[in-house]
All heavy atoms as a GROMACS GRO file, in nm:
protein
  606
    1MET      N    1  -1.751  -3.021   1.030
    1MET     CA    2  -1.624  -2.955   1.007
    1MET      C    3  -1.509  -3.055   1.014
    1MET      O    4  -1.420  -3.053   0.932
    1MET     CB    5  -1.608  -2.843   1.108
    1MET     CG    6  -1.484  -2.763   1.091
    1MET     SD    7  -1.507  -2.644   0.961
    1MET     CE    8  -1.363  -2.550   0.978
    2LYS      N    9  -1.511  -3.141   1.117
    2LYS     CA   10  -1.405  -3.240   1.132
    2LYS      C   11  -1.404  -3.337   1.013
    2LYS      O   12  -1.299  -3.380   0.968
    2LYS     CB   13  -1.420  -3.317   1.262
    2LYS     CG   14  -1.384  -3.238   1.384
    2LYS     CD   15  -1.393  -3.325   1.508
    2LYS     CE   16  -1.356  -3.244   1.630
    2LYS     NZ   17  -1.361  -3.327   1.752
    3LYS      N   18  -1.524  -3.370   0.965
    3LYS     CA   19  -1.534  -3.461   0.851
    3LYS      C   20  -1.472  -3.398   0.727
    3LYS      O   21  -1.398  -3.462   0.652
    3LYS     CB   22  -1.681  -3.495   0.826
    3LYS     CG   23  -1.702  -3.588   0.710
    3LYS     CD   24  -1.850  -3.613   0.688
    3LYS     CE   25  -1.870  -3.696   0.564
    3LYS     NZ   26  -2.012  -3.713   0.532
    4TYR      N   27  -1.498  -3.269   0.706
    4TYR     CA   28  -1.443  -3.199   0.590
    4TYR      C   29  -1.291  -3.192   0.597
    4TYR      O   30  -1.222  -3.215   0.498
    4TYR     CB   31  -1.503  -3.059   0.580
    4TYR     CG   32  -1.447  -2.980   0.466
    4TYR    CD1   33  -1.482  -3.010   0.335
    4TYR    CD2   34  -1.359  -2.875   0.488
    4TYR    CE1   35  -1.430  -2.939   0.229
    4TYR    CE2   36  -1.307  -2.804   0.383
    4TYR     CZ   37  -1.343  -2.836   0.254
    4TYR     OH   38  -1.291  -2.765   0.150
    5ILE      N   39  -1.237  -3.162   0.715
    5ILE     CA   40  -1.091  -3.154   0.730
    5ILE      C   41  -1.029  -3.292   0.713
    5ILE      O   42  -0.923  -3.306   0.654
    5ILE     CB   43  -1.054  -3.091   0.866
    5ILE    CG1   44  -1.095  -2.944   0.867
    5ILE    CG2   45  -0.905  -3.103   0.895
    5ILE    CD1   46  -1.076  -2.874   0.998
    6GLY      N   47  -1.097  -3.395   0.764
    6GLY     CA   48  -1.048  -3.531   0.744
    6GLY      C   49  -1.042  -3.570   0.598
    6GLY      O   50  -0.948  -3.636   0.553
    7GLU      N   51  -1.143  -3.530   0.521
    7GLU     CA   52  -1.143  -3.557   0.377
    7GLU      C   53  -1.038  -3.473   0.306
    7GLU      O   54  -0.980  -3.517   0.208
    7GLU     CB   55  -1.281  -3.529   0.318
    7GLU     CG   56  -1.387  -3.627   0.362
    7GLU     CD   57  -1.524  -3.590   0.307
    7GLU    OE1   58  -1.533  -3.501   0.220
    7GLU    OE2   59  -1.621  -3.651   0.354
    8LEU      N   60  -1.015  -3.353   0.353
    8LEU     CA   61  -0.917  -3.265   0.291
    8LEU      C   62  -0.776  -3.320   0.305
    8LEU      O   63  -0.693  -3.304   0.215
    8LEU     CB   64  -0.924  -3.125   0.355
    8LEU     CG   65  -0.833  -3.018   0.300
    8LEU    CD1   66  -0.874  -2.986   0.157
    8LEU    CD2   67  -0.839  -2.895   0.384
    9LYS      N   68  -0.748  -3.389   0.414
    9LYS     CA   69  -0.616  -3.446   0.436
    9LYS      C   70  -0.583  -3.557   0.337
    9LYS      O   71  -0.469  -3.598   0.329
    9LYS     CB   72  -0.604  -3.500   0.578
    9LYS     CG   73  -0.591  -3.396   0.683
    9LYS     CD   74  -0.570  -3.462   0.818
    9LYS     CE   75  -0.552  -3.361   0.927
    9LYS     NZ   76  -0.528  -3.425   1.055
   10GLN      N   77  -0.681  -3.606   0.264
   10GLN     CA   78  -0.659  -3.715   0.169
   10GLN      C   79  -0.625  -3.667   0.029
   10GLN      O   80  -0.596  -3.747  -0.059
   10GLN     CB   81  -0.784  -3.806   0.164
   10GLN     CG   82  -0.824  -3.860   0.298
   10GLN     CD   83  -0.714  -3.940   0.364
   10GLN    OE1   84  -0.644  -4.016   0.300
   10GLN    NE2   85  -0.699  -3.921   0.495
   11HIS      N   86  -0.630  -3.537   0.005
   11HIS     CA   87  -0.608  -3.482  -0.129
   11HIS      C   88  -0.484  -3.392  -0.129
   11HIS      O   89  -0.490  -3.277  -0.083
   11HIS     CB   90  -0.730  -3.402  -0.175
   11HIS     CG   91  -0.855  -3.483  -0.179
   11HIS    ND1   92  -0.878  -3.578  -0.275
   11HIS    CD2   93  -0.962  -3.485  -0.097
   11HIS    CE1   94  -0.995  -3.634  -0.254
   11HIS    NE2   95  -1.049  -3.579  -0.146
   12PRO      N   96  -0.373  -3.439  -0.183
   12PRO     CA   97  -0.252  -3.356  -0.182
   12PRO      C   98  -0.265  -3.231  -0.269
   12PRO      O   99  -0.200  -3.131  -0.244
   12PRO     CB  100  -0.142  -3.448  -0.234
   12PRO     CG  101  -0.212  -3.559  -0.303
   12PRO     CD  102  -0.347  -3.571  -0.240
   13GLU      N  103  -0.353  -3.236  -0.372
   13GLU     CA  104  -0.371  -3.117  -0.457
   13GLU      C  105  -0.434  -3.002  -0.379
   13GLU      O  106  -0.392  -2.887  -0.392
   13GLU     CB  107  -0.459  -3.150  -0.578
   13GLU     CG  108  -0.403  -3.256  -0.668
   13GLU     CD  109  -0.439  -3.397  -0.623
   13GLU    OE1  110  -0.528  -3.413  -0.536
   13GLU    OE2  111  -0.376  -3.491  -0.673
   14ALA      N  112  -0.533  -3.035  -0.297
   14ALA     CA  113  -0.598  -2.932  -0.217
   14ALA      C  114  -0.502  -2.876  -0.112
   14ALA      O  115  -0.499  -2.754  -0.088
   14ALA     CB  116  -0.723  -2.988  -0.150
   15LEU      N  117  -0.422  -2.964  -0.052
   15LEU     CA  118  -0.325  -2.917   0.046
   15LEU      C  119  -0.217  -2.831  -0.019
   15LEU      O  120  -0.166  -2.738   0.042
   15LEU     CB  121  -0.263  -3.036   0.119
   15LEU     CG  122  -0.357  -3.112   0.212
   15LEU    CD1  123  -0.289  -3.237   0.264
   15LEU    CD2  124  -0.403  -3.025   0.325
   16PHE      N  125  -0.183  -2.863  -0.144
   16PHE     CA  126  -0.086  -2.780  -0.217
   16PHE      C  127  -0.140  -2.639  -0.236
   16PHE      O  128  -0.071  -2.540  -0.212
   16PHE     CB  129  -0.054  -2.843  -0.352
   16PHE     CG  130   0.034  -2.758  -0.438
   16PHE    CD1  131   0.170  -2.756  -0.419
   16PHE    CD2  132  -0.020  -2.678  -0.538
   16PHE    CE1  133   0.253  -2.678  -0.497
   16PHE    CE2  134   0.061  -2.599  -0.616
   16PHE     CZ  135   0.198  -2.599  -0.596
   17ILE      N  136  -0.265  -2.630  -0.280
   17ILE     CA  137  -0.326  -2.499  -0.304
   17ILE      C  138  -0.336  -2.420  -0.174
   17ILE      O  139  -0.306  -2.300  -0.171
   17ILE     CB  140  -0.463  -2.515  -0.372
   17ILE    CG1  141  -0.443  -2.566  -0.515
   17ILE    CG2  142  -0.540  -2.384  -0.373
   17ILE    CD1  143  -0.570  -2.604  -0.585
   18LEU      N  144  -0.377  -2.487  -0.067
   18LEU     CA  145  -0.388  -2.418   0.061
   18LEU      C  146  -0.252  -2.376   0.116
   18LEU      O  147  -0.234  -2.262   0.159
   18LEU     CB  148  -0.459  -2.508   0.163
   18LEU     CG  149  -0.607  -2.530   0.144
   18LEU    CD1  150  -0.657  -2.631   0.245
   18LEU    CD2  151  -0.684  -2.401   0.155
   19GLY      N  152  -0.156  -2.468   0.115
   19GLY     CA  153  -0.029  -2.443   0.181
   19GLY      C  154   0.065  -2.352   0.106
   19GLY      O  155   0.142  -2.278   0.166
   20TYR      N  156   0.062  -2.359  -0.026
   20TYR     CA  157   0.158  -2.281  -0.104
   20TYR      C  158   0.097  -2.158  -0.172
   20TYR      O  159   0.170  -2.071  -0.217
   20TYR     CB  160   0.222  -2.368  -0.212
   20TYR     CG  161   0.321  -2.468  -0.156
   20TYR    CD1  162   0.291  -2.602  -0.152
   20TYR    CD2  163   0.444  -2.426  -0.108
   20TYR    CE1  164   0.382  -2.694  -0.101
   20TYR    CE2  165   0.535  -2.516  -0.057
   20TYR     CZ  166   0.503  -2.650  -0.054
   20TYR     OH  167   0.592  -2.740  -0.003
   21MET      N  168  -0.036  -2.150  -0.178
   21MET     CA  169  -0.097  -2.038  -0.250
   21MET      C  170  -0.192  -1.957  -0.162
   21MET      O  171  -0.172  -1.837  -0.144
   21MET     CB  172  -0.172  -2.089  -0.372
   21MET     CG  173  -0.084  -2.148  -0.476
   21MET     SD  174  -0.183  -2.205  -0.614
   21MET     CE  175  -0.064  -2.299  -0.702
   22LEU      N  176  -0.296  -2.021  -0.111
   22LEU     CA  177  -0.404  -1.946  -0.046
   22LEU      C  178  -0.362  -1.886   0.088
   22LEU      O  179  -0.375  -1.765   0.110
   22LEU     CB  180  -0.526  -2.036  -0.028
   22LEU     CG  181  -0.648  -1.967   0.031
   22LEU    CD1  182  -0.700  -1.863  -0.068
   22LEU    CD2  183  -0.755  -2.067   0.064
   23PHE      N  184  -0.312  -1.969   0.181
   23PHE     CA  185  -0.278  -1.918   0.314
   23PHE      C  186  -0.165  -1.816   0.310
   23PHE      O  187  -0.174  -1.712   0.378
   23PHE     CB  188  -0.246  -2.033   0.409
   23PHE     CG  189  -0.368  -2.111   0.452
   23PHE    CD1  190  -0.361  -2.248   0.469
   23PHE    CD2  191  -0.489  -2.049   0.476
   23PHE    CE1  192  -0.472  -2.320   0.509
   23PHE    CE2  193  -0.601  -2.120   0.515
   23PHE     CZ  194  -0.592  -2.256   0.532
   24PRO      N  195  -0.057  -1.837   0.233
   24PRO     CA  196   0.046  -1.732   0.228
   24PRO      C  197  -0.005  -1.601   0.166
   24PRO      O  198   0.033  -1.493   0.212
   24PRO     CB  199   0.157  -1.793   0.141
   24PRO     CG  200   0.140  -1.939   0.158
   24PRO     CD  201  -0.008  -1.960   0.170
   25LEU      N  202  -0.090  -1.612   0.065
   25LEU     CA  203  -0.147  -1.491   0.005
   25LEU      C  204  -0.234  -1.416   0.106
   25LEU      O  205  -0.225  -1.293   0.118
   25LEU     CB  206  -0.227  -1.525  -0.120
   25LEU     CG  207  -0.292  -1.408  -0.191
   25LEU    CD1  208  -0.186  -1.314  -0.248
   25LEU    CD2  209  -0.385  -1.455  -0.299
   26LEU      N  210  -0.317  -1.489   0.179
   26LEU     CA  211  -0.400  -1.424   0.281
   26LEU      C  212  -0.315  -1.363   0.391
   26LEU      O  213  -0.347  -1.253   0.440
   26LEU     CB  214  -0.498  -1.525   0.339
   26LEU     CG  215  -0.612  -1.568   0.246
   26LEU    CD1  216  -0.691  -1.682   0.309
   26LEU    CD2  217  -0.703  -1.452   0.214
   27ALA      N  218  -0.208  -1.430   0.431
   27ALA     CA  219  -0.119  -1.373   0.532
   27ALA      C  220  -0.055  -1.244   0.483
   27ALA      O  221  -0.045  -1.146   0.557
   27ALA     CB  222  -0.010  -1.475   0.570
   28LEU      N  223  -0.014  -1.242   0.357
   28LEU     CA  224   0.047  -1.122   0.300
   28LEU      C  225  -0.054  -1.007   0.294
   28LEU      O  226  -0.023  -0.893   0.329
   28LEU     CB  227   0.102  -1.152   0.161
   28LEU     CG  228   0.166  -1.035   0.088
   28LEU    CD1  229   0.292  -0.992   0.162
   28LEU    CD2  230   0.198  -1.074  -0.054
   29VAL      N  231  -0.175  -1.035   0.250
   29VAL     CA  232  -0.277  -0.930   0.239
   29VAL      C  233  -0.311  -0.873   0.376
   29VAL      O  234  -0.319  -0.751   0.393
   29VAL     CB  235  -0.403  -0.987   0.169
   29VAL    CG1  236  -0.520  -0.892   0.182
   29VAL    CG2  237  -0.374  -1.016   0.023
   30VAL      N  238  -0.327  -0.960   0.475
   30VAL     CA  239  -0.361  -0.912   0.609
   30VAL      C  240  -0.244  -0.834   0.669
   30VAL      O  241  -0.265  -0.732   0.735
   30VAL     CB  242  -0.401  -1.030   0.700
   30VAL    CG1  243  -0.415  -0.987   0.843
   30VAL    CG2  244  -0.532  -1.090   0.650
   31ALA      N  245  -0.121  -0.878   0.645
   31ALA     CA  246  -0.005  -0.806   0.696
   31ALA      C  247   0.006  -0.667   0.633
   31ALA      O  248   0.034  -0.569   0.703
   31ALA     CB  249   0.122  -0.886   0.671
   32VAL      N  250  -0.017  -0.657   0.504
   32VAL     CA  251  -0.012  -0.526   0.437
   32VAL      C  252  -0.123  -0.436   0.489
   32VAL      O  253  -0.101  -0.317   0.515
   32VAL     CB  254  -0.020  -0.544   0.284
   32VAL    CG1  255  -0.044  -0.412   0.214
   32VAL    CG2  256   0.107  -0.610   0.232
   33LEU      N  257  -0.242  -0.492   0.508
   33LEU     CA  258  -0.353  -0.413   0.562
   33LEU      C  259  -0.320  -0.364   0.702
   33LEU      O  260  -0.343  -0.246   0.734
   33LEU     CB  261  -0.481  -0.497   0.564
   33LEU     CG  262  -0.604  -0.430   0.622
   33LEU    CD1  263  -0.645  -0.310   0.538
   33LEU    CD2  264  -0.716  -0.530   0.634
   34GLY      N  265  -0.264  -0.451   0.786
   34GLY     CA  266  -0.226  -0.410   0.920
   34GLY      C  267  -0.118  -0.304   0.918
   34GLY      O  268  -0.121  -0.209   0.997
   35PHE      N  269  -0.021  -0.317   0.828
   35PHE     CA  270   0.086  -0.217   0.816
   35PHE      C  271   0.030  -0.081   0.777
   35PHE      O  272   0.066   0.022   0.835
   35PHE     CB  273   0.188  -0.265   0.714
   35PHE     CG  274   0.303  -0.172   0.695
   35PHE    CD1  275   0.396  -0.153   0.796
   35PHE    CD2  276   0.319  -0.103   0.577
   35PHE    CE1  277   0.503  -0.067   0.779
   35PHE    CE2  278   0.424  -0.017   0.558
   35PHE     CZ  279   0.516   0.002   0.659
   36PHE      N  280  -0.061  -0.080   0.679
   36PHE     CA  281  -0.120   0.047   0.638
   36PHE      C  282  -0.210   0.106   0.746
   36PHE      O  283  -0.221   0.228   0.758
   36PHE     CB  284  -0.197   0.032   0.507
   36PHE     CG  285  -0.109   0.032   0.386
   36PHE    CD1  286  -0.109  -0.074   0.298
   36PHE    CD2  287  -0.023   0.137   0.360
   36PHE    CE1  288  -0.027  -0.075   0.186
   36PHE    CE2  289   0.060   0.138   0.250
   36PHE     CZ  290   0.058   0.031   0.163
   37MET      N  291  -0.273   0.022   0.826
   37MET     CA  292  -0.355   0.075   0.935
   37MET      C  293  -0.266   0.139   1.042
   37MET      O  294  -0.303   0.242   1.099
   37MET     CB  295  -0.442  -0.035   0.994
   37MET     CG  296  -0.550  -0.079   0.897
   37MET     SD  297  -0.672  -0.180   0.973
   37MET     CE  298  -0.769  -0.056   1.054
   38VAL      N  299  -0.151   0.079   1.068
   38VAL     CA  300  -0.057   0.139   1.164
   38VAL      C  301  -0.009   0.274   1.110
   38VAL      O  302  -0.002   0.373   1.184
   38VAL     CB  303   0.062   0.044   1.192
   38VAL    CG1  304   0.173   0.117   1.266
   38VAL    CG2  305   0.015  -0.077   1.271
   39LEU      N  306   0.025   0.279   0.981
   39LEU     CA  307   0.069   0.406   0.923
   39LEU      C  308  -0.043   0.508   0.918
   39LEU      O  309  -0.017   0.629   0.925
   39LEU     CB  310   0.123   0.383   0.781
   39LEU     CG  311   0.254   0.307   0.771
   39LEU    CD1  312   0.291   0.289   0.625
   39LEU    CD2  313   0.363   0.380   0.845
   40GLY      N  314  -0.167   0.462   0.907
   40GLY     CA  315  -0.281   0.554   0.900
   40GLY      C  316  -0.328   0.605   1.034
   40GLY      O  317  -0.420   0.687   1.041
   41GLY      N  318  -0.270   0.555   1.143
   41GLY     CA  319  -0.309   0.607   1.274
   41GLY      C  320  -0.389   0.511   1.358
   41GLY      O  321  -0.413   0.537   1.476
   42TYR      N  322  -0.432   0.400   1.303
   42TYR     CA  323  -0.506   0.300   1.379
   42TYR      C  324  -0.407   0.195   1.430
   42TYR      O  325  -0.404   0.081   1.386
   42TYR     CB  326  -0.613   0.234   1.292
   42TYR     CG  327  -0.713   0.331   1.237
   42TYR    CD1  328  -0.706   0.374   1.105
   42TYR    CD2  329  -0.814   0.380   1.319
   42TYR    CE1  330  -0.797   0.464   1.055
   42TYR    CE2  331  -0.906   0.470   1.269
   42TYR     CZ  332  -0.897   0.512   1.137
   42TYR     OH  333  -0.988   0.602   1.087
   43LYS      N  334  -0.327   0.236   1.529
   43LYS     CA  335  -0.213   0.154   1.572
   43LYS      C  336  -0.256   0.024   1.639
   43LYS      O  337  -0.200  -0.082   1.610
   43LYS     CB  338  -0.125   0.234   1.665
   43LYS     CG  339  -0.050   0.344   1.595
   43LYS     CD  340   0.040   0.415   1.693
   43LYS     CE  341   0.122   0.526   1.635
   43LYS     NZ  342   0.082   0.596   1.523
   44ILE      N  343  -0.352   0.029   1.728
   44ILE     CA  344  -0.392  -0.090   1.803
   44ILE      C  345  -0.452  -0.194   1.709
   44ILE      O  346  -0.411  -0.312   1.710
   44ILE     CB  347  -0.490  -0.054   1.915
   44ILE    CG1  348  -0.429   0.048   2.012
   44ILE    CG2  349  -0.537  -0.179   1.988
   44ILE    CD1  350  -0.308  -0.004   2.085
   45PHE      N  351  -0.549  -0.155   1.629
   45PHE     CA  352  -0.613  -0.250   1.539
   45PHE      C  353  -0.514  -0.300   1.433
   45PHE      O  354  -0.517  -0.417   1.395
   45PHE     CB  355  -0.736  -0.186   1.473
   45PHE     CG  356  -0.820  -0.286   1.399
   45PHE    CD1  357  -0.884  -0.388   1.466
   45PHE    CD2  358  -0.831  -0.279   1.261
   45PHE    CE1  359  -0.961  -0.481   1.399
   45PHE    CE2  360  -0.908  -0.372   1.192
   45PHE     CZ  361  -0.974  -0.473   1.261
   46GLY      N  362  -0.426  -0.214   1.388
   46GLY     CA  363  -0.325  -0.254   1.291
   46GLY      C  364  -0.229  -0.357   1.349
   46GLY      O  365  -0.193  -0.454   1.283
   47LEU      N  366  -0.186  -0.336   1.474
   47LEU     CA  367  -0.098  -0.434   1.539
   47LEU      C  368  -0.170  -0.566   1.563
   47LEU      O  369  -0.109  -0.673   1.550
   47LEU     CB  370  -0.044  -0.378   1.670
   47LEU     CG  371   0.060  -0.268   1.656
   47LEU    CD1  372   0.096  -0.210   1.791
   47LEU    CD2  373   0.183  -0.323   1.586
   48ILE      N  374  -0.297  -0.560   1.597
   48ILE     CA  375  -0.373  -0.683   1.614
   48ILE      C  376  -0.380  -0.758   1.482
   48ILE      O  377  -0.363  -0.880   1.478
   48ILE     CB  378  -0.514  -0.653   1.669
   48ILE    CG1  379  -0.505  -0.607   1.814
   48ILE    CG2  380  -0.605  -0.774   1.658
   48ILE    CD1  381  -0.633  -0.555   1.871
   49LEU      N  382  -0.402  -0.687   1.372
   49LEU     CA  383  -0.404  -0.752   1.241
   49LEU      C  384  -0.267  -0.810   1.205
   49LEU      O  385  -0.258  -0.915   1.142
   49LEU     CB  386  -0.447  -0.654   1.132
   49LEU     CG  387  -0.595  -0.639   1.107
   49LEU    CD1  388  -0.619  -0.534   1.000
   49LEU    CD2  389  -0.658  -0.768   1.070
   50LEU      N  390  -0.162  -0.739   1.242
   50LEU     CA  391  -0.028  -0.789   1.212
   50LEU      C  392   0.007  -0.913   1.294
   50LEU      O  393   0.078  -1.001   1.246
   50LEU     CB  394   0.077  -0.680   1.239
   50LEU     CG  395   0.092  -0.576   1.130
   50LEU    CD1  396   0.182  -0.464   1.178
   50LEU    CD2  397   0.148  -0.638   1.004
   51LEU      N  398  -0.043  -0.922   1.415
   51LEU     CA  399  -0.002  -1.031   1.503
   51LEU      C  400  -0.094  -1.153   1.498
   51LEU      O  401  -0.046  -1.266   1.493
   51LEU     CB  402   0.009  -0.980   1.646
   51LEU     CG  403   0.116  -0.874   1.668
   51LEU    CD1  404   0.112  -0.822   1.810
   51LEU    CD2  405   0.253  -0.931   1.636
   52VAL      N  406  -0.224  -1.134   1.501
   52VAL     CA  407  -0.314  -1.249   1.518
   52VAL      C  408  -0.347  -1.319   1.386
   52VAL      O  409  -0.307  -1.433   1.365
   52VAL     CB  410  -0.440  -1.207   1.596
   52VAL    CG1  411  -0.535  -1.323   1.609
   52VAL    CG2  412  -0.402  -1.153   1.732
   53PRO      N  413  -0.421  -1.258   1.294
   53PRO     CA  414  -0.460  -1.334   1.174
   53PRO      C  415  -0.341  -1.371   1.084
   53PRO      O  416  -0.342  -1.477   1.023
   53PRO     CB  417  -0.557  -1.244   1.099
   53PRO     CG  418  -0.572  -1.122   1.177
   53PRO     CD  419  -0.481  -1.126   1.293
   54THR      N  420  -0.241  -1.286   1.082
   54THR     CA  421  -0.124  -1.318   1.000
   54THR      C  422  -0.056  -1.445   1.050
   54THR      O  423  -0.022  -1.534   0.971
   54THR     CB  424  -0.024  -1.200   1.001
   54THR    OG1  425  -0.092  -1.082   0.957
   54THR    CG2  426   0.094  -1.228   0.910
   55GLN      N  427  -0.040  -1.455   1.181
   55GLN     CA  428   0.022  -1.575   1.238
   55GLN      C  429  -0.066  -1.698   1.218
   55GLN      O  430  -0.016  -1.808   1.194
   55GLN     CB  431   0.050  -1.554   1.387
   55GLN     CG  432   0.150  -1.446   1.414
   55GLN     CD  433   0.285  -1.477   1.352
   55GLN    OE1  434   0.334  -1.589   1.361
   55GLN    NE2  435   0.345  -1.378   1.288
   56ILE      N  436  -0.196  -1.681   1.226
   56ILE     CA  437  -0.287  -1.795   1.204
   56ILE      C  438  -0.271  -1.847   1.061
   56ILE      O  439  -0.264  -1.968   1.039
   56ILE     CB  440  -0.433  -1.753   1.233
   56ILE    CG1  441  -0.451  -1.733   1.383
   56ILE    CG2  442  -0.531  -1.858   1.180
   56ILE    CD1  443  -0.584  -1.674   1.421
   57PHE      N  444  -0.266  -1.756   0.964
   57PHE     CA  445  -0.250  -1.800   0.825
   57PHE      C  446  -0.113  -1.864   0.801
   57PHE      O  447  -0.101  -1.960   0.725
   57PHE     CB  448  -0.272  -1.684   0.728
   57PHE     CG  449  -0.416  -1.642   0.717
   57PHE    CD1  450  -0.450  -1.508   0.724
   57PHE    CD2  451  -0.516  -1.734   0.699
   57PHE    CE1  452  -0.582  -1.468   0.713
   57PHE    CE2  453  -0.648  -1.696   0.689
   57PHE     CZ  454  -0.682  -1.562   0.696
   58ILE      N  455  -0.010  -1.814   0.865
   58ILE     CA  456   0.123  -1.872   0.849
   58ILE      C  457   0.127  -2.014   0.905
   58ILE      O  458   0.177  -2.107   0.842
   58ILE     CB  459   0.229  -1.782   0.914
   58ILE    CG1  460   0.246  -1.654   0.833
   58ILE    CG2  461   0.362  -1.855   0.928
   58ILE    CD1  462   0.330  -1.548   0.900
   59PHE      N  463   0.072  -2.032   1.025
   59PHE     CA  464   0.072  -2.166   1.085
   59PHE      C  465  -0.021  -2.261   1.008
   59PHE      O  466   0.008  -2.381   0.999
   59PHE     CB  467   0.034  -2.159   1.232
   59PHE     CG  468   0.145  -2.104   1.318
   59PHE    CD1  469   0.125  -1.991   1.395
   59PHE    CD2  470   0.270  -2.164   1.319
   59PHE    CE1  471   0.226  -1.940   1.473
   59PHE    CE2  472   0.373  -2.113   1.396
   59PHE     CZ  473   0.351  -2.000   1.474
   60ALA      N  474  -0.129  -2.210   0.953
   60ALA     CA  475  -0.217  -2.294   0.872
   60ALA      C  476  -0.145  -2.339   0.745
   60ALA      O  477  -0.160  -2.455   0.702
   60ALA     CB  478  -0.344  -2.219   0.836
   61ALA      N  479  -0.065  -2.252   0.686
   61ALA     CA  480   0.012  -2.291   0.567
   61ALA      C  481   0.115  -2.396   0.603
   61ALA      O  482   0.133  -2.495   0.528
   61ALA     CB  483   0.080  -2.168   0.507
   62MET      N  484   0.182  -2.382   0.716
   62MET     CA  485   0.279  -2.482   0.757
   62MET      C  486   0.212  -2.616   0.786
   62MET      O  487   0.266  -2.721   0.755
   62MET     CB  488   0.358  -2.432   0.879
   62MET     CG  489   0.447  -2.316   0.845
   62MET     SD  490   0.558  -2.251   0.974
   62MET     CE  491   0.494  -2.305   1.125
   63TRP      N  492   0.092  -2.613   0.844
   63TRP     CA  493   0.015  -2.735   0.869
   63TRP      C  494  -0.018  -2.806   0.738
   63TRP      O  495  -0.001  -2.927   0.726
   63TRP     CB  496  -0.113  -2.700   0.944
   63TRP     CG  497  -0.210  -2.813   0.955
   63TRP    CD1  498  -0.208  -2.913   1.047
   63TRP    CD2  499  -0.321  -2.838   0.868
   63TRP    NE1  500  -0.313  -2.998   1.023
   63TRP    CE2  501  -0.383  -2.955   0.914
   63TRP    CE3  502  -0.373  -2.773   0.757
   63TRP    CZ2  503  -0.495  -3.007   0.852
   63TRP    CZ3  504  -0.484  -2.826   0.694
   63TRP    CH2  505  -0.544  -2.942   0.743
   64ALA      N  506  -0.065  -2.730   0.640
   64ALA     CA  507  -0.102  -2.789   0.511
   64ALA      C  508   0.020  -2.846   0.439
   64ALA      O  509   0.014  -2.956   0.381
   64ALA     CB  510  -0.172  -2.685   0.423
   65ILE      N  511   0.132  -2.778   0.444
   65ILE     CA  512   0.254  -2.827   0.378
   65ILE      C  513   0.302  -2.955   0.446
   65ILE      O  514   0.340  -3.052   0.379
   65ILE     CB  515   0.362  -2.718   0.380
   65ILE    CG1  516   0.321  -2.603   0.288
   65ILE    CG2  517   0.497  -2.774   0.338
   65ILE    CD1  518   0.407  -2.479   0.302
   66LYS      N  519   0.298  -2.958   0.580
   66LYS     CA  520   0.342  -3.077   0.652
   66LYS      C  521   0.252  -3.196   0.621
   66LYS      O  522   0.301  -3.306   0.594
   66LYS     CB  523   0.342  -3.050   0.802
   66LYS     CG  524   0.391  -3.169   0.885
   66LYS     CD  525   0.373  -3.144   1.031
   66LYS     CE  526   0.231  -3.182   1.060
   66LYS     NZ  527   0.190  -3.211   1.188
   67ASN      N  528   0.121  -3.175   0.622
   67ASN     CA  529   0.028  -3.285   0.593
   67ASN      C  530   0.040  -3.332   0.449
   67ASN      O  531   0.028  -3.451   0.422
   67ASN     CB  532  -0.115  -3.244   0.624
   67ASN     CG  533  -0.144  -3.250   0.772
   67ASN    OD1  534  -0.082  -3.327   0.844
   67ASN    ND2  535  -0.237  -3.170   0.815
   68ARG      N  536   0.066  -3.242   0.356
   68ARG     CA  537   0.085  -3.281   0.216
   68ARG      C  538   0.211  -3.366   0.201
   68ARG      O  539   0.210  -3.468   0.133
   68ARG     CB  540   0.094  -3.158   0.127
   68ARG     CG  541   0.117  -3.192  -0.018
   68ARG     CD  542   0.127  -3.064  -0.101
   68ARG     NE  543   0.149  -3.098  -0.239
   68ARG     CZ  544   0.270  -3.110  -0.295
   68ARG    NH1  545   0.377  -3.089  -0.223
   68ARG    NH2  546   0.281  -3.141  -0.421
   69LYS      N  547   0.317  -3.325   0.269
   69LYS     CA  548   0.442  -3.400   0.261
   69LYS      C  549   0.425  -3.540   0.319
   69LYS      O  550   0.473  -3.639   0.262
   69LYS     CB  551   0.552  -3.324   0.335
   69LYS     CG  552   0.691  -3.382   0.315
   69LYS     CD  553   0.795  -3.303   0.391
   69LYS     CE  554   0.804  -3.163   0.335
   69LYS     NZ  555   0.911  -3.082   0.397
   70LEU      N  556   0.355  -3.552   0.432
   70LEU     CA  557   0.331  -3.681   0.492
   70LEU      C  558   0.243  -3.769   0.403
   70LEU      O  559   0.267  -3.890   0.391
   70LEU     CB  560   0.265  -3.665   0.630
   70LEU     CG  561   0.353  -3.606   0.738
   70LEU    CD1  562   0.271  -3.581   0.866
   70LEU    CD2  563   0.472  -3.695   0.768
   71LEU      N  564   0.145  -3.710   0.340
   71LEU     CA  565   0.056  -3.785   0.250
   71LEU      C  566   0.130  -3.837   0.128
   71LEU      O  567   0.112  -3.952   0.086
   71LEU     CB  568  -0.062  -3.698   0.209
   71LEU     CG  569  -0.170  -3.763   0.124
   71LEU    CD1  570  -0.235  -3.876   0.202
   71LEU    CD2  571  -0.273  -3.660   0.084
   72ILE      N  572   0.217  -3.755   0.073
   72ILE     CA  573   0.294  -3.797  -0.045
   72ILE      C  574   0.394  -3.906  -0.006
   72ILE      O  575   0.414  -4.002  -0.082
   72ILE     CB  576   0.363  -3.675  -0.110
   72ILE    CG1  577   0.258  -3.588  -0.176
   72ILE    CG2  578   0.468  -3.720  -0.211
   72ILE    CD1  579   0.311  -3.460  -0.233
   73GLU      N  580   0.457  -3.895   0.110
   73GLU     CA  581   0.551  -3.999   0.154
   73GLU      C  582   0.480  -4.131   0.180
   73GLU      O  583   0.538  -4.236   0.160
   73GLU     CB  584   0.625  -3.953   0.279
   73GLU     CG  585   0.728  -3.846   0.253
   73GLU     CD  586   0.791  -3.795   0.381
   73GLU    OE1  587   0.753  -3.841   0.491
   73GLU    OE2  588   0.878  -3.707   0.371
   74LYS      N  589   0.356  -4.123   0.228
   74LYS     CA  590   0.281  -4.245   0.258
   74LYS      C  591   0.244  -4.320   0.130
   74LYS      O  592   0.242  -4.441   0.129
   74LYS     CB  593   0.154  -4.210   0.336
   74LYS     CG  594   0.086  -4.332   0.396
   74LYS     CD  595  -0.052  -4.306   0.450
   74LYS     CE  596  -0.060  -4.202   0.556
   74LYS     NZ  597  -0.198  -4.190   0.609
   75LYS      N  598   0.216  -4.246   0.024
   75LYS     CA  599   0.178  -4.309  -0.104
   75LYS      C  600   0.299  -4.357  -0.171
   75LYS      O  601   0.357  -4.432  -0.208
   75LYS     CB  602   0.107  -4.212  -0.194
   75LYS     CG  603  -0.031  -4.181  -0.150
   75LYS     CD  604  -0.100  -4.094  -0.252
   75LYS     CE  605  -0.243  -4.066  -0.209
   75LYS     NZ  606  -0.314  -3.985  -0.304
   0.00000   0.00000   0.00000
């Protein structure tokens, strides 16, 4: 796993896709799912979905954007 992440840090195209497309889209989908679960009566599980995986995807997107910016500046 560490080897794969280390190799991923060398490709700005992959970091672009992760940081600007994939992770924000996943955060949006999970947030909408959590919101609908709260409205549907599953308040605890919906709040967990709103707080935990959504935040993980947001921070992962920020990580990818930061590493892409550093990689581009280095080149």
